C-alpha positions in Angstrom: -7.8 6.8 12.2 -5.6 6.4 9.2 -5.6 4.1 6.3 -3.1 1.2 5.8 -2.0 -0.8 2.8 -2.4 -4.6 3.4 -1.4 -8.0 2.0 -3.1 -7.8 -1.4 -0.9 -5.0 -2.6 2.1 -7.2 -2.5 3.2 -8.2 -6.1 0.4 -6.1 -7.5 1.3 -2.5 -6.7 -1.5 -0.7 -8.4 -1.0 3.0 -8.0 -4.5 4.3 -8.6 -4.6 5.4 -5.0 -1.5 7.6 -5.4 -3.2 9.6 -8.1 -6.1 10.6 -5.9 -4.2 11.2 -2.6 -4.4 14.9 -1.8 -1.5 14.8 0.6 1.0 12.5 -1.1 1.3 10.1 1.8 2.1 6.9 -0.3 5.6 5.4 -0.3 6.9 2.9 -2.8 8.7 -0.4 -2.2 9.9 -2.9 -4.7 6.6 -4.8 -4.8 4.0 -2.8 -2.7 3.0 0.6 -1.5 2.6 1.8 2.1 0.9 4.9 3.7 2.7 7.2 6.1 0.4 7.2 9.2 1.4 10.8 10.3 0.7 12.2 6.8 -2.6 10.5 6.0 -5.5 12.8 6.7 -8.1 10.1 6.8 -10.0 11.4 3.8 -10.6 7.9 2.5 -10.5 8.7 -1.2 -7.7 6.1 -1.8 -9.7 3.1 -0.5 -12.3 2.8 -3.3 -9.6 3.5 -5.9 -7.5 0.4 -5.1 -8.4 -2.4 -7.7 -6.9 -5.0 -5.3 -9.0 -3.7 -2.3 -5.7 -3.6 -0.3 -6.4 -0.3 1.5 -8.3 -0.5 4.8 -9.0 1.9 7.7 -6.7 1.1 10.6 -9.7 0.6 12.8 -10.5 -2.8 11.1 -9.7 -5.7 13.5 -6.5 -7.7 12.9 -4.5 -5.0 11.2 -1.8 -4.5 13.8 1.0 -6.0 11.7 -0.1 -3.8 8.8 -0.2 -0.7 10.9 3.4 -1.4 12.0 4.6 -2.3 8.5 3.2 0.9 7.0 4.7 3.0 9.7 8.1 1.3 9.4 8.5 1.3 5.6 7.0 4.8 5.0 10.1 6.3 6.5 12.4 3.9 4.6 11.0 4.0 1.1 10.7 7.0 -1.3 7.5 9.0 -1.7 5.4 8.2 -4.8 3.1 10.9 -6.2 2.3 9.8 -9.7 0.5 6.8 -11.1 2.6 4.0 -12.6 1.8 0.8 -14.3 1.1 -2.1 -11.9 3.6 -4.9 -11.7 3.4 -7.3 -14.7 2.2 -10.2 -12.4 -0.5 -8.1 -10.7 -3.5 -9.9 -12.1 -2.1 -13.3 -11.3 -1.3 -12.3 -7.7 -4.5 -10.4 -7.0 -6.3 -12.3 -4.2 -3.4 -14.8 -3.6 -3.1 -15.6 0.1 0.0 -15.4 2.4 1.7 -12.8 0.3 3.4 -11.2 3.2 5.1 -14.4 4.3 6.0 -15.5 0.8 6.6 -12.4 -1.3 7.1 -9.2 0.7 10.3 -7.3 -0.2 11.8 -4.8 2.2 13.7 -3.2 -0.7 12.8 0.1 -2.2 11.6 0.4 -5.9 13.8 -1.3 -8.5 
């Protein structure tokens, strides 16, 4: 089991999870983070730290696309190891539906 970053991270990009990760397995895109599945040690300390509740164990049903997305972009985007400010629109986008289809950016950080 590993953890995956899901839909609600998009356009929020809180980095509280990065600060507590003991193995630095988070990678930063333009408007979200992902977890490298081969680096995650399944410790779970990141999950409760996410204000947007966007981190879930990969054993949850229906996460196949998120497992693939995290694996794909964790080898394309740069590693992030320090906490940063969330995106300016984070509060407005927290909880918004269909963020993957409407707002996901495949680009690295700006």
